[in-house]
ROKOLDREN-837054 format. One record per residue (C-alpha): x, y, z; residue in three letters. Coordinates in steps of 0.02 Angstrom, whole numbers, plus 32768, in hexadecimal, padded with zeros to 4 digits. Layout:
N
XYZala/...
//
This chain:
631
AEF20D68C774met/AF390CF3C6E0lys/AEB00C46C6CChis/AEC60BD5C656asn/AE5A0B8FC5ECphe/AEB50B4AC55Aser/AE5F0A9AC553leu/ADAC0AEAC55Fleu/AD2D0ADAC4E2cys/ACCB0B66C511ala/AD7F0BDDC532ala/AD2D0C61C4CAthr/ACA00C8EC534cys/ACE80C89C5C6met/AD570D0CC5ABleu/ACE90D91C5CFser/ACE50D56C68Ephe/ADAB0D7DC6B6phe/AD880E1AC6F2ala/ACFD0DD4C75Amet/AD640D57C7A2asn/AE0A0DCCC7C9asp/AD770E1EC868ala/AD870D72C8C0gln/ADD50CC1C8E2ala/ADCF0C4AC84Bleu/AD550BB9C89Elys/AD840ADFC870val/ACD10AA6C895his/ACDF09E6C8D0thr/AC3F097EC8C2ile/AC4B08CBC8E8gly/AC4C0838C976asp/AC95080DCA12ser/AD2807E6C9C8thr/AD39089CC98Fmet/ACC508EECA39ala/AD160961CACAasn/AD1B0901CB6Ftyr/AD31095ACC1Bglu/ADCD093DCC86glu/AD9D08C9CD1Cgly/AD0908A6CCBCthr/AD4207E9CC5Athr/AE0307C7CC14asp/ADA807CECB79lys/ADEF0854CAFCarg/ADB0088BCA46gly/AE3608B2C9B3trp/ADB3094DC990gly/ADE1098ACA55gln/AEAF097ECA2Cmet/AE8909C3C96Fleu/AEBC0A8DC9BDasn/AF650A5DC9E8gln/AFBC0A55C93Aphe/AF620AFEC91Ephe/AFB60BB3C916met/AF820C5BC8FDgly/AED90CA8C8F1asp/AE740BF5C8E6ile/ADFB0B9EC94Aval/ADC30AEEC957val/ACF60ACFC987asn/ACF40A17C9ADasn/AC3F0A0CC9AFarg/AC4A093BC997ala/ABC908F6CA05lys/ABE50839CA6Dser/AB6D07C8CA13gly/AB300815C969ser/AB3607D9C8BFser/AB1D0837C81Cser/AA760838C836lys/AA3D084BC8F5ser/AAC508E6C8DAphe/AA6E093DC857tyr/A9BF0909C894asn/A9D4092BC952glu/A9A009EEC97Aala/AA3A0A12C9EEpro/AAB809DBC97Btyr/AADB0A15C8B1trp/AA480A88C8ABthr/AAC20AF6C949thr/AB540ACFC8FAval/AB1A0B32C850lys/AAED0BC4C8C1gln/ABA50BC7C8E3gln/ABE80BBAC836ile/AC250C5EC7EBala/AC5E0C78C743ala/ACFF0C31C70Cgly/AD110B9CC79Basp/AD2B0AFCC789tyr/ACCA0A6DC7C7val/AD1C09BDC7E7phe/ACB4092CC7CDile/ACD0087CC82Dgln/AC3207FEC837phe/AC270747C82Bala/AC3E06E3C8DChis/AB8C0700C90Basn/AB4606F7C857asp/AB7D063AC85Dglu/AADD0615C8CElys/AA76059BC89Aasn/AAFD054EC81Easp/AAEC05B0C7A3gly/AA3E05C5C790val/A9FD0664C7B4asp/A9A10677C85Dgly/A8FB06D8C81Casp/A8D60640C783glu/A8DF05CDC805leu/A8660611C878gln/A7F30611C7EDala/A82A055FC7B1gln/A7F1054DC85Btyr/A76C05B9C890pro/A71D0549C92Easp/A7CE0549C976ser/A82905C5C9DFval/A8DA05E3C965ile/A94E061FCA09ala/A9CD0683C9A2asp/A9A506C4C8F1thr/AA3A0720C8ECarg/AA7706C4C86Fgly/AA8F06F0C7BAthr/AAA90685C713ser/AB6B06B5C6D4pro/AB3006CFC625phe/AA7F06FFC643gly/AA55076FC6E7thr/AB1F078FC716tyr/AB2807D4C66Clys/AAA1083EC65Bglu/AAD60890C707tyr/AB7E08B7C6E8leu/AB310915C639arg/AABA096CC6D3lys/AB4B09B6C727tyr/ABC209D6C688ile/AB400A36C631asp/AAE90A99C6C1glu/ABB20AD3C714thr/ABCC0B18C65Farg/AB3E0B69C655glu/AB7A0BAFC6E0leu/AC130BE6C673asn/AC750B78C6DDala/ACEE0AE7C6B0thr/ACC00A2EC6DCpro/AD4B09AAC6FDval/AD1C08FAC707leu/AD9508A6C792val/AD7A07D6C76Dthr/AD570796C83Cpro/ADE9075AC8AAile/ADEF069AC8ABval/ADC70622C94Aarg/AE4605B9C98Clys/AE0E051DC93Dtyr/AEA404C0C90Cphe/AEB30422C8ACgly/AF21037BC8B9ser/AF8503D8C840asp/AFAB046FC8A4gly/AF5004E0C840lys/AEA20542C856ile/AE0604D9C827thr/ADB1051AC79Agln/AD2A0531C80Elys/AD9305A2C88Bgly/ADAB05FFC7CBarg/ACF70612C7D7his/ACBD058DC744asn/AC3A0525C794leu/AC4004B9C70Cser/AC5803F6C723thr/AC6D03ACC682asp/AD0B0419C65Cgly/AC9904A9C5D2ser/AC8B0546C614his/ABE5055AC617asp/ABDB058DC6C9leu/AC6B05F9C6BBasp/AC5F06B4C710tyr/ACFF06F1C6E3val/ACE506C3C641leu/AC4C072AC631ala/AC8407C2C679met/AD1B07AFC603lys/AC8607A9C571glu/AC3D084AC5B7val/ACDA08A6C5C3ala/ACFF088CC505asp/AC4F0895C4C9glu/AC450940C51Elys/ACF80986C515gly/AD160988C5BCval/ADC20988C62Dleu/ADCF08DEC67Eleu/AE4908B6C70Eile/AE5207F4C711asp/AE6707DFC7CAhis/AE28072CC7C1thr/AEC806EFC776glu/AF4D0764C7D8met/AF030725C87Athr/AF050667C83Cala/AFCF0680C80Cgln/AFF406E3C8AEleu/AF880652C926val/AFD605C8C8B6glu/B089060BC8D7glu/B05A060DC998tyr/B0160548C995gly/AF820520CA00val/AFDD0523CAA0asp/B03105C4CA9Bglu/AF980607CA4Bala/AF2F05DACADEthr/AFA20614CB5Aala/AFCE06BECB0Agln/AF4906EDCA76leu/AE9906AFCAB7tyr/AE2006BBCB61cys/AE280626CBC4ala/ADB50593CB7Fasp/AD7D05F8CAECasp/ADA705EECA43asn/AD650687CA02thr/AD840713CA6Chis/AE2C0765CA89thr/AE97079BCB12ser/AEE5084ACB1Aala/AF8007FBCAD7thr/AF2807B2CA4Egly/AEBF083FCA36ala/AF4F08A8CA1Fmet/AFAB084AC9A5leu/AF140829C937phe/AEE608E1C92Eala/AFA6090AC900arg/AF94086EC871leu/AEFD08FFC839val/AF5B09B4C842ala/AFF90949C7E7gln/AF83090AC76Dasp/AF4609CBC752met/AFF70A01C748val/B01A0984C69Carg/AF6909A3C65Fgln/AF820A73C66Fasn/AEE10A84C6DBile/AF070B15C750leu/AFB40AEBC736ala/AFE80B84C76Aglu/AF9A0B78C80Atyr/AFD40ABDC841val/B0560A92C8B0asn/B05B09DEC894ala/B0FE09D3C8EEglu/B0DF0A14C993ala/B15B09C9CA18ser/B10109FFCAA9ile/B04309DDCABEile/AFDC0A35CB2Fval/AF1A0A03CB5Basn/AEB30A68CB6Dpro/AEFA0B04CB04ser/AE950B75CB67thr/AE800B61CC1Eval/ADC10B9BCC53asp/ADB00B7FCD16phe/ACEE0BB6CCF4gly/ACAE0C06CD97arg/ACC20C0CCE32gly/ACAA0C4ECEE4tyr/AD280CBACF35pro/ADA20C55CFA0asn/AD700BC8CF4Dala/ADE70B47CF02val/ADE00B12CE4Elys/AE530A82CDF7thr/AE590A70CD4Ftyr/AEB709D0CD16glu/AF2009D8CC73cys/AF99097ECC0Ethr/B04D0981CBB4val/B09D091ECB3Emet/B14D092ECAEFgly/B17708E2CA45met/B22708F8C9DDasp/B2740986CA5Dleu/B30409D0CA55val/B36809B1CAC0pro/B36508EFCAD0ala/B354090FCBA1glu/B3280981CC14gly/B29009EDCC69asn/B1DF0A16CC2File/B1C70AB1CCB4thr/B1080AF7CCB5ile/B1050B8ECD09ser/B0580BD6CD31ala/B0420CA7CD4Fthr/AFEF0CDCCE09glu/AF640C9ECE48pro/AF730C04CDF0phe/AFF20B7FCE22thr/B0110ABCCDDEval/B03B0A25CE2Fser/B0740981CDEDala/B0060923CE62asp/AF810980CE9Agly/AFBE09AECF40val/B04E0A15CF52ala/B02E0ABFCED9phe/B0B70B3ACEABgln/B0D90BBBCE25ser/B1290B3ACDB5ser/B15E0A91CDA2ile/B1DB0A1CCD59asp/B1C3097FCCEAile/B2460916CCC5pro/B26508BACC17tyr/B2DD0868CBB5thr/B2E6081ACAF7asp/B2B208AECABBgly/B1E7087ACAF7ala/B1920899CB83leu/B0F60824CB86ala/B040087BCBAAleu/B05508A3CC54thr/AFC108FCCCC4arg/AFD0099BCD2Bphe/AF580A0ACDA9ile/AF420AD0CD9Bval/AEFB0B1CCE25arg/AE980BBFCE3Fcys/AE6E0C2BCECDval/AE140CCECEB4gly/ADF60D2FCF4Bser/AD8F0DC2CF01glu/AD050DCECE6Dala/AD390DDFCDDCgly/AD9E0D93CD3Bile/AE3D0D4FCD5Cile/AEB90D2CCCC6thr/AF510CDECCC8gly/AFD40C6ACC4Aglu/B00C0BC6CC62leu/B0CF0BA8CC0Bthr/B10F0B0ACBDEval/B1BC0B0ACB93thr/B2510A8ACB9Aasn/B2B00B2FCB78gly/B2AD0B15CAC3asn/B2020B02CA8Dval/B15F0B2ACAD1gly/B0A50B59CAF8asn/B0620BEBCB5Ethr/AFAB0BAECB8File/AF200C45CBBFpro/AEC00C25CC67met/AE2A0C86CCAFthr/ADB90C7BCD32met/AD1B0CD0CD70glu/AD110CD9CE1Cval/AC580D37CE55val/AC060D62CEFBasp/AB660D1CCF13leu/AB580D2CCFCCthr/AAB80DABCFB9asp/AA600D18CF50gly/A9D90CB5CF82glu/A9FE0BF2CF7Dpro/A98E0B78CF2Dphe/A98E0AC1CF21ser/A9250A4FCED0val/A91E098DCF02phe/A8D608F2CEC2trp/A8DB0858CF35glu/A8A207F5CEB2leu/A8680755CF29thr/A7A40767CEF4lys/A78D07F9CE7Athr/A7E7085CCE06ser/A7A108EFCE7Basp/A8180979CEC1tyr/A82709EFCF42val/A8680A9ECF20val/A8BC0B27CF8Fglu/A8D90BBDCF40gly/A89B0C38CEC0pro/A8B40BC0CE24val/A8470B5ECDBBthr/A86D0A98CD98pro/A8420A35CD0Dval/A802099ACD28asp/A84E08EACD01glu/A83B08A9CC48ser/A87B0820CBEDtrp/A8960815CB3Bser/A8A40753CAF9lys/A89E0722CBC4met/A8190705CC42tyr/A81A06F0CCF4ala/A7FB0634CD20lys/A7E8063CCDDDser/A8150672CE6Atyr/A87505F1CECEala/A92A05DACF1Fser/A9C205B3CEAApro/A9A60507CEE1gly/A9B304A2CF80ser/AA7204B8CFA1asp/AA650571CF62ala/AB0605C6CF98val/AB0A0682CFBAtrp/AB9906EECFD0pro/ABC006ECD088glu/ABBC07B3D0A3glu/AB2707A6D065ser/AAC80767D0FDgly/AA5A0701D0BDile/AA2A0653D0CDglu/A9F805BCD06Aval/A94605C5D02Cgly/A93B068CCFEEtyr/A8E406A2CF6Elys/A90706F0CEBFthr/A8BB0711CE33gln/A8E40683CDA2arg/A8E306BACD01asn/A8DF063CCC4Acys/A8F90660CB96ile/A8550650CB41glu/A82D059FCB04gly/A88E0561CB93asp/A918051BCB28thr/A9D00562CB37trp/AA210531CA96pro/AAC704FBCA62ala/AB4E054FCA1Bgly/AB430603CA5Cglu/ABE8064ECA9Cile/AB910716CAB0asp/AB1A076BCAFDala/AA6C076BCA7Aval/AA5C0836CA6Dser/A9960821CA6Aasp/A99407A3CB03arg/A9A607FCCBB1tyr/A9580834CC49ile/A93608DECC62gln/A92B0964CCF6phe/A9480A1CCD08gly/A92E0ABECD63val/A8F50B6DCD08thr/A91B0C1FCD3Fala/A8800C89CD5Basn/A8620D1DCD0Fpro/A8D20DB1CD64gly/A9680D3DCDB0ser/A9F50CEECD6Fglu/AA1C0C53CDC1met/AACA0C0CCDDDthr/AAC70B36CDEBval/AB630B17CE5Fasp/AB300A60CEA5thr/AAF309B1CE34ile/AAF20913CEA7gly/AA89086ECE6File/AAB607B6CE9Btyr/AA9A075CCDFCile/AAB90685CDF1gly/AA7905FECD8Egly/A9FD056BCDC9ser/AA1104B9CD95gly/AAC704C1CD2Fgly/AB660523CD3Dser/AB5A0549CC80gly/AAFC05F1CC9Dmet/AB5E0687CC7Dile/AB250735CC4Dtrp/AB5C07E2CC39arg/AB22088CCC86val/AB26091ACC36glu/AAD109E6CC4Etyr/AAB90A56CBE5ser/AA660B1ECBF2val/AA4C0B35CB26glu/A9B60B0BCAC9glu/A9AC0A5DCA87asn/AA2A0A2DCAF9phe/AAA90A80CA8Cala/AB6F0A74CACEasn/AB4A0A01CB5Dgln/ABD209E3CBEEval/ABFA0930CC2Eval/ABF70932CCFBile/ABFE0859CD02ser/AC3307C4CC90glu/AC1E0732CCD3asn/AC5406A6CC78leu/AC7A0615CCEClys/ABEF05FACD8Casn/ABC70570CE01ala/AB190518CDFAlys/AA970584CE85asn/AB2705E3CE9Dthr/AAEE06B4CEBFmet/AB850724CE7Dtyr/AB8607D7CEE1ala/AB8B084DCE37ile/ABC4090FCE7Aglu/ABF209ACCE0Bala/ABFC0A4FCE4Amet/ABFB0AA8CD91pro/ABDE0B6ECDBDmet/AB590B89CD3Fval/AB180C22CCFDlys/AA530C14CCCDval/AA020CBDCC8Eser/A9470CE6CCADala/A8CC0C68CC55gly/A96F0BEECC1Cgln/A96B0B46CC6Cthr/A9F30AD7CC9Aleu/A9CB0A15CC65leu/AA2A0981CCBCleu/AA1008D6CC40arg/AA54081DCC76val/AA6F07CACBE0tyr/AA6D0708CC09pro/AAB4067ECB93trp/AAD805C8CBA8tyr/AB82056BCB73asn/AB1C04DCCB30gly/AA5E04A8CB0Cglu/A9FB0483CB9Fala/A9640493CBD4asn/A90D04DDCC58gly/A99F0538CCB5lys/A97805E2CD0Athr/A9D90677CD23ile/A9BF06BECDD1cys/A9AF0774CE15leu/A9BA07C9CEB2ser/A9A70864CF0Fasn/A9D008E5CE8Aleu/AA09098CCEC7tyr/AA150A33CE62ile/AA420ABECECBgly/AA920B6ECEC0gly/AA590C27CED3val/A9ED0C90CE80val/AA490D2ECE83ser/A9BD0DA3CE45ser/A9460DECCEC2ser/A8C40E02CE38gly/A8780D4BCE49ala/A8750D52CEF9val/A7CC0D5FCF4Dasn/A7F90D87CFFCala/A8890DE1D04Epro/A9250D7DD077arg/A9440D40D128gln/A9F80D5ED17Bglu/AA2C0C9FD16Aasn/AA770C8DD223asn/AADF0BFAD1D9leu/ABB30BFDD1C0arg/AC1F0B87D173tyr/ACC70BB1D1CCglu/AD640B4CD1AFgly/AD170A9ED1DFthr/AC8B0AF4D260thr/ABD70B13D237leu/AB930B8AD2AAarg/AAE80BC9D2A6gly/AA7A0C17D32Fglu/AA7F0C0BD3EDala/AA1B0B80D431gly/A9CF0B4ED37Cval/A9F10A98D33Eala/AA460A78D2A6met/AA4109E0D243met/AAAD09B5D1A6val/AA8E0955D111tyr/AADC090AD07Aasn/AAAA08F9CFD9leu/AA330854D005ala/A9DC08B5D062gly/AA260876D10Fala/AA4708C0D1AAcys/AB0C08BBD1D4val/AB170927D25Cala/AAB60973D2D9tyr/AAC009E3D370gly/AAA60A8ED3C3val/AB2E0B0CD3B4gly/ABC30AFCD365asp/ABE50A5DD2EFleu/AC880A2AD2CAasp/AC7509C8D20Aleu/AD2F099BD1DFhis/ACFD08D5D208ala/AC8F08DAD16Aleu/ACBE089DD0C2pro/ACF00924D03Agln/AC3C094DCFE3gly/ABB109C3CFD7val/AB3909BAD073tyr/AAA30A3BD0B0val/AAA10A81D147ala/A9FC0AB7D193arg/A9C50B09D235ser/A9150B58D259gly/A8EE0BABD1B9glu/A99E0BB5D175asn/AA070B5FD0F9thr/AAA40B53D0CFleu/AB0C0AEED047lys/ABA90AAAD08Dile/AC380A5DD00Eval/ACD70A04D075arg/
//
């Protein structure tokens, strides 16, 4: 395998590691903030450019995108889940792309810790900020030095522009990350990064300049419609993220950075580059949302055909699934288009297949996989936090719950979200039902927050007992904002130490005041003995506000323990069965069906037809028997 080290000052010492990297894929590790991060399909319309970068590589190379929403150069370095765990993944010969600035700009160019020291009696809500020619430079140097100590290559990448247009149709200085208001560059983060690149002899990709030119070419209306998320001047849509990633790939070719691995002019781009359905039960239907985009296609008119090998099928609308579909295009281009892939596994084991996307001239082949697991002999478990009076929980099954905890938050009270509180109709909850109302320390939400603060959250969890393996297959919670419509939140889980490699299950960016929203997920996460699944709610507000609270209610985490090592009592035969839309149980014994809010939605003796219930997750009980139902 040939690597390009022509521009590296450490080239000589790197040569001894060529043989080592021949045995494994070369990695490009990307670290940065939310404009670079990964996002789950179906949870938000945001996409990070680092999420799309893999589309422009070919050959034996992997992009390990570890960018984290809400991170600054300081917080990513100092908080345990991030830089510490990235370094453990870096091998000799790898590359590390480093982009920070968006969250470094907190506090208008003043370092947050210095601000806290200046006002020790006040609670500085956000200490992530750095000073551009002070702590910002210091942390960039740390990433560079520590990357080189691992015999890997650092590459500085200046931040993408914010969609701040001036009256002249150009991106403003603030949009280019220069916070100076007097025409100087005293608070210019891009200039500071360039100075570090010169000082340390580091490769630099000027993403700021490239994205500024592209966004200005589109103009404010088209940039708003195509490149950025709705009502958001910072985060990109899938189209914007794809085009911004392509700019990086093109500059890599120009600078001869891994150029032999880069296909900067790829004409059919599919996201993701691999489709992993994760785990699923036998005969359970699992779907995955993908996107395809075409540029500079030849011929100029035709169809892009998307085909899947059995047992995978594809659909353009999420309703009709078949082995292949055709998507027409004109003028040599296909705007970013979503399609759905589905898999139904009948037997336990690993299912593999391929997704082929082509116009007959060029195309991509995407590997697909799903693990089918049969846990019918396992012991069901559930942990339920009602959150109406205390943070106590009720646990059923051989698992150990983790007590609720807060970081830079606290439980202010237990009360209804408001006298006019609105709950989902299917919850069965009426006005007046109490919730846990949580507030930020100091009670004042700061202005200017556009993303989660990585060390401000509310946390719950469940631990697998010794000798057991736990599969979490259901997470449900109600969340809302009290007192105003500006409350925003993201819900994530992780099974790794220090909450590394977290997965987003919900991001609610627009919420009505005093309204509770149902958050449901079926993740099928394997948790080994002694390991813990942690669930975190990250709240922020869309402007400065006092006393506003985020309301939590009826958190449910459930699944199956598949090893008898943690079961203290023999498992009883479960007489409950769910067949089609009918719940069947023991003759003459009453059965009750509850939603995740704890409301009884069906009751009877004998067979219960549940076809009228909305789609969702329910728990059926009859005597000592419990059965989870997914409709």
